[in-house]
ZASE-427146 format. One record per residue (C-alpha): x, y, z negated; residue in one letter; residue number from 1. Coordinates in steps of 0.2 Angstrom, whole numbers. Last residue first. Layout:
BEGIN
     X     Y     Z residu num
     X     Y     Z      A NUM
...
END
This chain:
BEGIN
     X     Y     Z residu num
  -120   258   -35      P 420
  -135   249   -44      P 419
  -150   247   -33      R 418
  -165   257   -32      P 417
  -180   246   -28      S 416
  -187   240   -12      T 415
  -203   231    -8      Q 414
  -208   228    10      E 413
  -190   230    16      P 412
  -188   244    30      C 411
  -192   239    48      H 410
  -210   244    47      A 409
  -205   262    42      C 408
  -202   273    28      R 407
  -202   261    13      R 406
  -195   271    -2      I 405
  -183   262   -15      G 404
  -172   277   -15      S 403
  -156   266   -13      D 402
  -159   265     5      L 401
  -153   283     8      S 400
  -136   279     1      A 399
  -131   266    14      V 398
  -128   249     8      R 397
  -117   244    22      Y 396
  -126   228    25      G 395
  -143   236    22      A 394
  -140   250    34      A 393
  -133   238    47      L 392
  -149   228    46      Q 391
  -159   243    47      H 390
  -149   249    63      I 389
  -151   232    71      R 388
  -170   232    68      K 387
  -171   250    76      R 386
  -161   244    91      V 385
  -172   229    93      A 384
  -188   239    92      E 383
  -181   251   105      T 382
  -174   268    99      L 381
  -165   272   115      A 380
  -147   279   111      V 379
  -141   293   123      R 378
  -124   297   129      Y 377
  -123   315   136      G 376
  -135   327   144      A 375
  -133   321   161      A 374
  -135   303   155      E 373
  -124   289   149      R 372
  -132   275   140      K 371
  -130   269   122      D 370
  -130   252   114      P 369
  -129   249    95      I 368
  -118   234    91      G 367
  -108   242    77      L 366
   -93   243    88      D 365
  -103   251   101      R 364
  -109   264    88      L 363
   -91   267    82      L 362
   -85   270    99      L 361
   -99   283   102      G 360
   -95   291    85      V 359
   -76   293    90      M 358
   -81   301   107      K 357
   -93   313    98      A 356
   -81   319    85      F 355
   -81   316    66      L 354
   -75   329    54      E 353
   -68   324    37      I 352
   -65   336    22      A 351
   -79   328    12      E 350
   -89   341     1      H 349
  -104   329     1      R 348
  -114   342    11      G 347
  -100   343    23      K 346
  -101   325    26      L 345
  -120   325    29      L 344
  -118   340    41      D 343
  -104   330    50      N 342
  -116   316    52      A 341
  -130   327    59      A 340
  -118   334    72      Q 339
  -112   317    77      T 338
  -130   310    78      L 337
  -135   324    89      E 336
  -119   322   100      G 335
  -123   303   102      V 334
  -140   309   108      L 333
  -156   302   100      F 332
  -171   291   105      D 331
  -189   288   103      K 330
  -192   298    87      A 329
  -211   301    83      D 328
  -207   307    66      P 327
  -189   306    61      K 326
  -185   289    53      H 325
  -174   282    66      C 324
  -164   298    65      L 323
  -160   295    46      F 322
  -155   277    50      L 321
  -143   283    63      A 320
  -136   295    50      T 319
  -134   281    38      E 318
  -125   270    51      V 317
  -114   284    56      V 316
  -109   288    38      V 315
  -106   270    34      T 314
   -95   268    49      K 313
   -85   285    45      P 312
   -82   280    27      D 311
   -85   296    17      A 310
  -100   290     6      F 309
   -93   273     6      R 308
   -79   279    -6      S 307
   -92   280   -20      G 306
   -97   262   -18      A 305
   -79   257   -19      L 304
   -77   266   -36      D 303
   -93   259   -42      Q 302
   -88   242   -38      S 301
   -72   244   -48      K 300
   -81   250   -63      R 299
   -93   235   -61      L 298
   -79   223   -61      I 297
   -73   230   -77      E 296
   -90   229   -85      A 295
   -92   211   -79      S 294
   -75   207   -88      V 293
   -82   214  -104      S 292
   -99   206  -103      K 291
   -91   189   -98      T 290
   -79   190  -112      L 289
   -94   192  -124      E 288
  -104   178  -116      P 287
   -89   165  -117      F 286
   -96   149  -109      E 285
   -99   160   -93      V 284
   -80   160   -92      I 283
   -76   150   -76      P 282
   -90   158   -65      A 281
   -85   176   -70      L 280
   -68   179   -62      W 279
   -70   169   -46      S 278
   -88   174   -44      R 277
   -83   193   -45      A 276
   -71   189   -31      E 275
   -85   183   -20      E 274
   -96   198   -24      Q 273
   -82   212   -23      L 272
   -84   217    -5      E 271
  -103   216    -6      P 270
  -104   230   -19      V 269
  -108   223   -36      F 268
  -124   223   -46      A 267
  -131   208   -35      S 266
  -117   197   -41      T 265
  -129   185   -50      D 264
  -117   170   -53      I 263
  -123   152   -50      T 262
  -111   138   -57      Q 261
  -110   122   -47      E 260
   -91   122   -46      R 259
   -90   129   -63      V 258
  -101   115   -70      R 257
   -92   101   -61      E 256
   -75   107   -67      Y 255
   -80   111   -85      N 254
   -73    96   -94      L 253
   -57    94   -83      L 252
   -54   113   -83      R 251
   -56   114  -102      Y 250
   -44    99  -104      R 249
   -31   108   -93      L 248
   -34   124  -104      L 247
   -30   114  -120      R 246
   -13   106  -112      A 245
    -8   123  -105      Q 244
   -12   132  -121      F 243
    -1   120  -132      S 242
    13   118  -119      R 241
    14   137  -116      A 240
    15   141  -134      M 239
    29   129  -138      L 238
    39   135  -123      Q 237
    36   153  -127      E 236
    41   150  -146      Q 235
    57   142  -140      E 234
    61   156  -128      E 233
    58   169  -142      T 232
    43   180  -142      L 231
    49   195  -152      I 230
    36   204  -162      P 229
    32   221  -155      L 228
    42   237  -161      P 227
    30   251  -165      T 226
    21   264  -153      Q 225
    20   251  -139      A 224
    21   258  -122      P 223
     4   258  -114      S 222
    -5   245  -103      I 221
   -16   248   -88      S 220
   -27   235   -80      C 219
   -33   234   -62      M 218
   -44   222   -52      L 217
   -41   215   -35      G 216
   -45   217   -17      L 215
   -56   231    -9      D 214
   -42   244    -9      G 213
   -33   258   -18      E 212
   -18   253   -28      L 211
   -16   261   -45      F 210
     2   265   -48      D 209
    18   257   -51      D 208
    12   239   -50      A 207
    16   223   -58      S 206
     6   210   -48      F 205
    -4   196   -54      V 204
    -9   181   -42      R 203
   -22   167   -41      A 202
   -20   154   -29      G 201
   -18   150   -10      Y 200
     0   150    -4      L 199
    -1   137     9      D 198
    11   141    23      V 197
     9   134    40      R 196
    25   134    50      Q 195
    28   137    68      K 194
    32   156    66      G 193
    24   160    49      R 192
     6   155    49      I 191
    -6   159    35      V 190
   -22   148    33      C 189
   -39   155    30      F 188
   -52   145    21      D 187
   -45   148     3      R 186
   -44   167     5      R 185
   -30   174    -6      T 184
   -17   171     7      S 183
   -20   188    15      S 182
   -14   197    -1      L 181
     2   187    -3      L 180
     6   188    16      T 179
     3   206    17      R 178
    14   209     2      Q 177
    28   199     9      V 176
    28   207    26      R 175
    26   225    18      R 174
    41   222     7      G 173
    38   221   -12      L 172
    44   236   -21      D 171
    36   233   -38      R 170
    43   216   -41      Q 169
    37   207   -57      N 168
    25   195   -48      I 167
    15   182   -58      L 166
    10   170   -44      F 165
    -3   156   -49      T 164
     2   140   -40      A 163
   -11   131   -29      G 162
     1   116   -26      L 161
    -8   110   -11      G 160
     5   113     2      T 159
    23   115    -5      P 158
    31   132    -8      L 157
    46   134     2      T 156
    38   147    14      A 155
    37   159     0      L 154
    56   160    -1      G 153
    57   163    17      G 152
    45   177    16      A 151
    55   186     2      D 150
    55   185   -16      I 149
    62   195   -31      D 148
    56   193   -50      G 147
    44   179   -48      V 146
    36   170   -63      L 145
    27   154   -57      V 144
    12   149   -65      P 143
     4   131   -63      R 142
   -13   136   -71      R 141
   -12   152   -81      C 140
   -10   153  -100      F 139
     8   153  -105      C 138
    12   162   -89      A 137
     2   177   -96      L 136
    16   179  -110      L 135
    30   181   -97      R 134
    19   193   -87      L 133
    16   203  -102      L 132
    34   204  -106      D 131
    38   210   -89      T 130
    24   223   -90      V 129
    31   230  -106      A 128
    48   232   -98      S 127
    42   240   -82      A 126
    31   253   -92      P 125
    13   251   -86      G 124
     1   246   -73      L 123
    -5   228   -70      V 122
   -13   223   -54      Y 121
   -25   208   -55      L 120
   -30   197   -40      I 119
   -43   183   -41      L 118
   -43   169   -28      A 117
   -57   170   -15      V 116
   -68   156    -9      T 115
   -67   148   -26      M 114
   -66   130   -32      L 113
   -46   129   -30      D 112
   -45   145   -41      S 111
   -53   135   -56      F 110
   -38   135   -68      W 109
   -34   153   -64      S 108
   -51   158   -71      A 107
   -45   154   -89      V 106
   -29   165   -88      G 105
   -37   179   -79      C 104
   -51   179   -92      A 103
   -39   180  -106      V 102
   -30   195   -97      L 101
   -46   204   -94      L 100
   -51   202  -112      D  99
   -34   208  -118      A  98
   -37   224  -108      V  97
   -54   226  -115      E  96
   -48   224  -133      P  95
   -33   237  -131      Q  94
   -17   227  -131      L  93
    -6   224  -146      R  92
     7   214  -134      A  91
    13   199  -145      Y  90
     0   198  -159      K  89
   -16   205  -149      L  88
   -12   194  -134      W  87
    -9   179  -145      S  86
   -25   182  -155      D  85
   -35   183  -138      R  84
   -29   166  -133      M  83
   -33   159  -150      S  82
   -51   167  -150      S  81
   -55   160  -133      L  80
   -50   142  -138      L  79
   -60   144  -154      K  78
   -75   150  -145      G  77
   -74   136  -132      T  76
   -75   124  -147      S  75
   -61   111  -151      G  74
   -47   111  -139      F  73
   -44    93  -136      A  72
   -28    88  -127      V  71
   -23    88  -109      S  70
    -7    80  -102      P  69
     7    92  -100      P  68
     5   107   -89      A  67
    15   111   -73      L  66
    27   126   -73      R  65
    32   132   -56      V  64
    51   137   -54      S  63
    56   122   -44      Q  62
    42   125   -32      A  61
    51   141   -26      L  60
    64   131   -17      G  59
    66   112   -19      S  58
    62    97   -30      D  57
    44    99   -36      L  56
    39    81   -32      K  55
    21    75   -28      K  54
    15    64   -42      P  53
    10    46   -35      V  52
    -7    40   -28      Y  51
   -11    23   -22      L  50
   -27    21   -12      R  49
   -41     8   -11      G  48
   -53    21   -19      G  47
   -42    24   -34      A  46
   -25    18   -39      E  45
   -15    30   -50      V  44
     4    31   -53      T  43
    16    36   -66      P  42
     1    35   -79      A  41
   -10    46   -90      T  40
   -28    43   -95      S  39
   -42    54  -100      T  38
   -59    49  -106      R  37
   -78    50  -103      H  36
   -80    60   -86      G  35
   -67    50   -77      D  34
   -52    61   -81      W  33
   -35    58   -75      T  32
   -17    63   -78      H  31
    -4    59   -65      L  30
    14    59   -71      L  29
    30    70   -67      L  28
    47    67   -75      R  27
    60    81   -77      D  26
    53    86   -94      A  25
    54    69  -101      H  24
    45    65  -117      K  23
    30    77  -113      P  22
    29    70   -95      D  21
    24    84   -85      V  20
     7    84   -76      V  19
    -1    81   -59      C  18
   -20    82   -61      E  17
   -33    69   -56      M  16
   -52    71   -57      L  15
   -62    55   -55      L  14
   -81    51   -53      G  13
   -80    53   -34      P  12
   -62    60   -31      L  11
   -55    77   -34      T  10
   -36    75   -32      E   9
   -21    83   -39      G   8
    -3    88   -36      F   7
    -2    73   -24      T   6
    10    61   -15      P   5
     1    46    -7      I   4
     9    29    -9      A   3
     7    17     5      T   2
     0     0     0      M   1
END
């Protein structure tokens, strides 16, 4: 029987995880959970196949920390409290920051179940962030602490590992940063030359400043006013083994629940809804933690919602919707829409000006057809075009839909003001 190397498998009635032998740090074993009990062995035979641990024998993989076999963690509340206590002891963080980091640690154990892996940016003094990443590595699934990395180094990571990147490099090259961000979607592969690179997994970045964008949450830490307790290497190893073993058991016990967990993400903008599930689905057992993390996601959602008021596509869609709702409107000129859009931007005190050619291109990108005439480009408001504009308005969540007022047959029958 040919042996199949693996870091972990999800089989009918059996979960499998590659772990470190507690008695031999350089030896890997396979740890299984059948829904009732755990077992640890050098090989596992299941479904007519023989599985063996996949080796971490070269490149970046050598720096990845694998968990030891799982152990009982008591209650979920006890596990949460012990993680939070560690943050408060060794980093003295604000409670909301500690909650976000606790959630990051727990959620990283379920990244393989999510469409989008979580991203966290940590702002603060370089030395404090360095210590924070080191402590976070005690809680995350398969963490790898990275101080300097290039594209070649990333390519050495083996397929299927699902490592959590903890990146203490603030001047990442554009190519490396692009690769790390583009690989957070599970269903999209990254190709470098002729090689497929599998980097999917949670990641935490040290950052100089707040990074504008759709991806990731942000937390900020302040310099400690008094000396912090020193976390020795020996204490770090003991803490990591203890938490990794308990969090692995949490993963095994809650794997099916998290996979099937339904999360209401309607309060968040569409750009954040998949990521919100990645953060929240693993921690619904912790109501206080869920509330704290949801508040942080909502703050990010509100920031993104505010930026939509100046986004050219959103403004064009909103203006087209306005023209749709004018009494007896049968069509509009692109120039007319452009003027109305600029008036809207001016009313919002935005220093942006749209031009008719740009607006025409945006309309075509949005699937709204126009036709050239002597007076300019004209959009006929056929039923199909009206329906398309309303679909776009809902998708872009334009401000005028938030009123809850139904203005035409294409508006939803019952609407209510939505959270930003």
